[in-house]
N, C-alpha and C positions, 0 to 999 in steps of 0.2 A: 431574595430571589425574585420577588415581585418587581422590584425596580429593574433588574436585568431583563426580565421578560418585556417590561414596558419599553425599554430602550430598543431591544431587538425588534419589537413590533413597529416602533416608530421608524427605524431604519428600513425595515422591509417595505413599509408603506411608501416611504420616500423613493426607494429603489424602483418600486412598481410604477410610480408616477413619473419616473425620470425618462420620459420619452420625447422631450423637447430638444430639438437640435437647432440652435440659433444660426442665423446667417443664411445667405442665399445658397441654393444648391447649384453646382456648376452645370452649365449648359454650353456646349461648343458653339461658337458663333458661325454664322454662314460664311463660307469662303468668298462669296460674291465673285466667282471666276467667270470670265466671258465664255461664250460658246466655243470660240476658236481663237487660235493665236493670230496675231496680225500678219506674221509671215506664213506663207502657205506651207503646211506641214504634211509630208507624205504619210498616208496611212500604212504604207508598206515599209519594210525594213526589219532589222534585227531587234528582238525583244531583249531588254537589259535584264540580266540576272545579277545575283548578289556579287559573284565574281565575274563581272561584266567583261573584263579584258580578255577572257578566254575565247570570246567570239572571234577575235582577230587572229588566232592561231599563231602567235609569235612566241616561240619558246623563250627567247631572251627577255621579252617583256614579262612573261609569266614568272621568270626567275626573279626579276627586279621587284615585282609586286609582292611575291612571297617574302623576299628579304625585307621589304619595307614594313609589311604587316608584322613581322617577327621582331624587328629591331627598332621601330620608330619610337622615340621618346614621347611624341605627341599622343600616340595611342596608349602608351604606358601611363601617362598622366591622366588620360580620360578614364582608364580602368581604375586608377586610384580614386578618382572622384566618385565612381560608382560605389566602390567599397565604403567610402566615407558616407555617402547618402544612405547606403543600406544600414550602416551602423546607427545613423540618426533615426531612421525608420524603426529599427529594432528597439532603440531606447524609448521612442514615443509609444510603441505598442506596450511596453512594460508599464506605462502609466495607467493603462486600463485595468491592471490587475492589482490585488492587494499586495502590500509589502509586509513580509514577515521577517523578523530578526530574532535570533536566539543568542543569549549571553549567559555567562557564568562569572561568579566573583568569589573571592576568598581574601580574608585579611584580618588583621588585628586592630583593636580599637581601645583607646584610653582617652578620656576627656581630661582637660586641664583643670587643675585646682585653683589657678590664678586668673582664669578668664572672667570677664564681667558677667557672663551668662551662667556661670557655675552656681548651681543651687547650694544653699547654706542651711544646715539644720543644727540648731543649738550652738551656733557660732563656729561650726566646722564645715568646711567645703566638702561637698559630696562628689566624688568622682566615680566614673564607670570604666571598667576594664574587662576585655574579653575578646573572643573571636567571632567572626561573622562569615557565613557562607550563604551564597545565593544562586539560584537558577531561575531564569526568567525568559519568557517569549513575549514579543510585542508584535502588534499588527496595526497597520495604517492603511486606510483606503479612502480615496476621495470619490464621492458619489458624483457621477457625471450627469448632473441634473439638466444642464443646459447644452450638453454636447461639446463642451470645450475640448475634452480629451479626444473625442471622436474626430473633431475638426483638425486637431493637431496630427493625428495619425493620417488623416486624409491628405493634409498638406505635405507631410513627410513622404507619403507614397507618391504624390505627384512630383515632388522634387527628385525622388529616386528614378521615376520614369524620365524626367528631364535629363538627368545625368546619363542614363542609358542611351537616350536619343542623341545627346551631345557626343557620346562615343561613336555612335553610328554615323553622325554627320562628319566627325573627324576622319573616320575610315573612308567615306566617300571622297572627301577633299584630298586625303593623302593619295589614294589610288589614282585619282584623276590627275593630280599634279605629277606623279611619277610617270604616267603614260604621256602626258603633254611634253614633259622634258625629254623623254626617250624619243618621241617622234620628232621633236625639234632637233635632237642630235642626229637622227637618221636623215632628216632633210638637209642639215648642214653637210653631211657626208656626200649627199647627191650634189649639192651646190658646189662643194669643193672639186668634185670631178668635172663638172661643167665649167667651173671657173678656170681650172687648170688647162682644159682644152682651149678656152678662149685666150688664155695667156700665151699658150704655145702658138696659136694662130697669129697673135699680135707680134710675137717674137719673129716669126717667119716674115710677116709683113714688113717689119722694121729692117730685116736683112735685105729684102728685095729693094726697099726704098733707099737704103744706104748704098747698094750697088748701083741703082739708077742715078743717085745723086753724084756718086763718084764718077760716073760716066758722063755726067752733064745732061742727063735725060730728064731730070726733075729739079724742082726748086727747093730752096731751104725751107720754105713754108710747108711743102709736102712732107719733107723729112721730119720736121719738128712736130707736125700733127701726128704722124705715126709713132714718133718717139713718146709723145704725151699719152697716147692710147696705151702703149706698152707700159709706161710708168703707172697709169691708173690700174691696169690689170695686175701689175706687181703689188701695188698697194692693197688691192682686194685679197690677193693670195696671202700676203703677209698678215692681214688682219684676221683671216679665217681661223687660225689656231687659237687665237684669243677667244673668239666667240665659242668655239667648240669646248675650250677649257672651262669657260663659265658654265656651260650647260652640264658638262660632266661633274663639276663641283656641286651643282644643284642636285643632280641625280644621286650623288654620293651622300649628300646631307639628308635627302629624303629617305634613302634606304639604310641610314644608320651605319655608314662605313666611311673609311678614309678615301679621299679621291685617288690616292696613289694605288689603292687596292682594286679600283674599279676598272675592269677590262670589258670593252664592248666591241662588237664586230658589226660592220654595216649590213651584211647579209643581203646584198643586192640593192637595186633601186627601190625606193619606198613607193608602194603602189597607191592607188587612190583608196580612200577609206570607204568602207561599206556604209550603206544608209542605216540610220537608227530611227526606229518608230518613235515619234514624239508623243503620240496620243492626244488627249484633250486637256485643256487647262483644268477642268474639274478633277482630273486624276492626280494633280500635283500634290494634293493634301495626303494622298495615300502613297506617294512616291518619294517625297522629300522628308528626311528625318528632322531637318531643322524647323520645318513647319509644324510637325508633330511636337517637337520640343517646345516651341512657342506656345502651343495649346496646353502642354503640361504645366508650363510656368503660369499660365493664366488660371489653370485649375488650382494650383498651389496658392496663388494670390486670393482667389475667391474663398478658399477655406480659411484663410487668415482673417477675413471679415467676421466669420462666425466666432473665432477665438477672441477678437476684439470686442464683440458684442457681449460675450459671456462674462467679460470683466465687470459689467454693470450689475450683475446679479449675485446673490449670495452663494457661497460655496459651503458645502457640508462635508466634513471629514469624520470618518469613524476611526477611533483609536482605542486600543485596548492592550492590556498586558495581563499575563498570568504566569505565576511561578511560585517559588518557595524561598523562604528566608529563615535561617536558623543559626544559633550560636554553636550548635553541635552538628558536625558533619554527618554523624550517624543518624540523626533524626531529621535530616534535611527534607527527604521525600516522605512527608507525612502530612496528614490532614491538618494538624494544628499549625504547621509551618506554611500552609497554603496562603497565597494572596492573589488578588486580581483587581483590575481596574478597567472599566469599559464605559464608553459613552461617546456621543457625537459632539463635534464642535462646529459652530456656525460662524461664518465671517461675512459681513455685509459692508461693502465700501460706502462710506458716507461722504468723505471729503478727500479728494486726491489731487486737487489743484488743476483739474481739467485734463489730467493725464489720459484717462480712459477715452475722453472725447477726441483728444488729439490722436491717440492710437487708432481709433476707429476711422477717423478722417484719413489718416495715412494709409490704412489698409484698403479703403475704398479707392483712394488715388492710385494705389499700386495695381488694382484691378483695371482701372482706366488705362494706366500706362502699359500693362501687359496686353490689353486688347488692342491698343494702338500699335504696339510693337508687332503683334501678329498680323494685323492688316498691312503694315508697312513691309513686313517680310514676305507676305503673299504677293504684293505688288512687285517687289524686287525679284521674286522667283519667276513671275510671269515675264518680266523684262529680260531676265537672263536667258530664258528659253527663246524668246523672240530675237534677242541679239545673236544667239548661236545659230538659229535658223537663217537669219538674214546674212550672217557671215558666210555660212555654207553656200547659200544660194548665190550670193555675190561673187564668191571665189570661184564657184562652178562656172558662172557666166564669163568671168575673166579668163579662166583656164580654156574655155571653149574658143575664145577669141585668140588666145596665145597659140593654141594648137593649129588654128587656121593660119596664123602668122608663120609658124614653124613649117607647115606644109608648103606654103608659097615660097618662103625664103629658101627652103631646101631644094625646091624645084629650080629656083634661080641659081643656086650654087651648082647644081648639076649641069645647067646650061653653061655657066662660066667655065667649069672644068672641061666640058666638051670642047668649047671654043679654044681653051688654052692648049688642049691636046692637039688641036688642028693648027695652032700657031696664030690664031686670030687675035688673041689678047695676051697680055703679060700675066705673070703669076700674081702681081699686085692686084689685078682685077679679081683673081680668085680669092685672095685673102680678104678683099673688100666684100665679096659676096658671102664669105664665111661669117662676117660680123653679125648679121641679124640672126641667123639660126643658132649660133653659139650663145648669143645674149639671151635669145628666147629660151634655150634649154635651161639656162641658169634661172630665168624668171619662172619657168615651169617647176623647177625644183623648189623654189621658194613658195610657189602657190600650193604645191602638194603639202608642204610643211604647214602652211596656213590652214589648209583644209583639215589636216589632222588635228591641229590646235583647236579649230572650231568644233571638231568632233568631240574632243575631250571636254570642251566647254559645254557642249550639249549634254553629254553624259552626266556631268556634274550638275547642270541645271535641272535635269530630270531625276536626280536623286541617286544616280549610280546603281540602279537595280535594287535599292532598299525596299523592303516591304514591312508592314507593321509586325508581322510574325518574326522578323529578324531581331526585334527588340529583346525578346526573351532569350534568343541565342546569344546576343551580345552580353546580356546581364549574367547568364550562366557561365560564359567564358571568363568573366572577370572574377568569379568566385574563387 
């Protein structure tokens, strides 16, 4: 019993002194964000929420987003990655606790009389025969003297956080892609209406030109010019269904349904998008889940350095067993049948061919790579916001110029129609005056679509309304 007390005292002393955790502690790097974006960002505008698309008040878009969130294989795969990371974290936590096993055995035994190890007495082989019963419990526990197990749990927790943030980033990307494709389809519907009006005008112009040519009042050159313009309008009209079909196929794929089952309605002319508040560059780290995911990966890599350093130091394991063994089942649970074995084991690496040094160098290189990846992702995030703001501002300026063009050309068309009513000009002059305003209407429809696409780009660049508190919501939803 003195030996057992000595062992337990040794183990307790070692456990009390096991307060060293090797490796650097994780510290989040400074984002080094500029004071402002290069493009001028308005301080006014809508604040993005987690379900950011609701601010636009489009019931059809709301339904598409709900369908995508429910049926997307991308989000299902992200949820599975969370479950896998949670399982790894749970297994790592189990390493911090002792392992206890219980077993029982029963069997018959007879030794061989012909074996080379059989004892011989007076020229006769001695054999043994009987039954054996056993009941035993064993325990194993590694003392975390250098914090290796702690660092493993820390790394697994960071990987779980990274998986959860990956799911949040996938949600942002999915919802913005659905909205961008939907708005593109709406813009194509507006463009189709404007293009059809332009084509009808070209058809009327061709009829007038044909009549004038038949009457000898115009040249072949004039007739062929109008014919070419009609053919170009026909080509644009014929190509539009292809463009619309491709967008519908994209929406169907994003929402997890067959394109044949997708039914959309234009619901009137696509309006101008509302302004979105961009905020400051320093807020991006709290708004974009991919940036937070990059930091979680850096945290995991930092913890791996401590694990690699712990491999240079000795490991102490406490193992023991207690139980009973007897040839008679009736006397199995009795003091004479009792047995136990307890004691620590120490392992110290002496020669491993440089493996531990290589692993440590690799872990440190992984930290450097993760840090560089975060900085690169931060720069990319700043660029994406600046690109979206520049796109919105540039399209707004172009639209303002196109609106002035439309106002002036519409006035010119009104004058041409008034003069036609008075017999001062032919109808061909009226159709010529229709050319600019109809083409401008088509250009404006395209510009509105481009503004909505830039709005989706800005929402995505700003993180789609994600907030750090949403990480816990995403993780619990995957349970």
